[in-house]
Steps between C-alpha positions, in 0.01 A plus 500: 500500500583270792205278590372514855605207713222429750600383845349389825618636834532226760529624859794361694444311821731581790734209426547605135554864607769393745671280242491775235636760741778272626606394149504862382695605809743213453569572136530877537686541829721193541812422295453187288741249358427184307686173504464216252679168497453162334500209744516124446214364715518122443638428849237725657225319309638165623513632858142625471385156383665340805360759741150458359499140621452632856255326732285811539419518128606867482616588149801728476522714186809629324380845610507386866861393455584836341330683792720304743816563294428874478431515876829326579688724256358809674600355836852430376536838323319737738596808297271366225209476746455876503269767365544864415322715757551852367766626737596158639549143386281252685700181560275215612579220742259249344423392144131580453454368146201625303362253247325637192148357463267569208143569612187600314562858614868505401837407642549493877809409701420326830795442730670188635629654822843399633541257212864439591385326819248269329548156350382422148185324621404806707569731206289279273212507750524875544524585129199283422303660784582861414446443127159345565396780736635761255282360221202501738568861605549392862841646578552768760712792367771406752537175305592671172664829601861506616688207349875548466522343151267342245510172310292483185427161347549549127360155427574399142777760476721297735584256222643561155 
């Protein structure tokens, strides 16, 4: 006999419903491919240390640098800045980079709009702002729906 496994039903708020629907839609209706590469980051870490000596005191993260690099790559390879749209391919002019943020309610992906046009200090400011507001539940849906790609900070998994 299989023992009963009690559970609690937790109603979804509108943000969690939207995220769940979009993730399900994404995984079931859009072709996926995965890329993995090992990268030597010592020079990037040195650059980050230099940049973090800025007069404004804004701290740039490795993730901010990756957001900028991804945005520039999408600008330089516009065919990669595209999404499957059912009967069409949507090719975007700008790199609207979603940044994965863990919140109490789950993962959310607020967007750094037109990231290819921003400097690293601006990206650092924006990522800190949207991450803070995401954790506080203060994002408008337009701020987390519609990015053209997503960067997920894997933290400790970056290093071997």
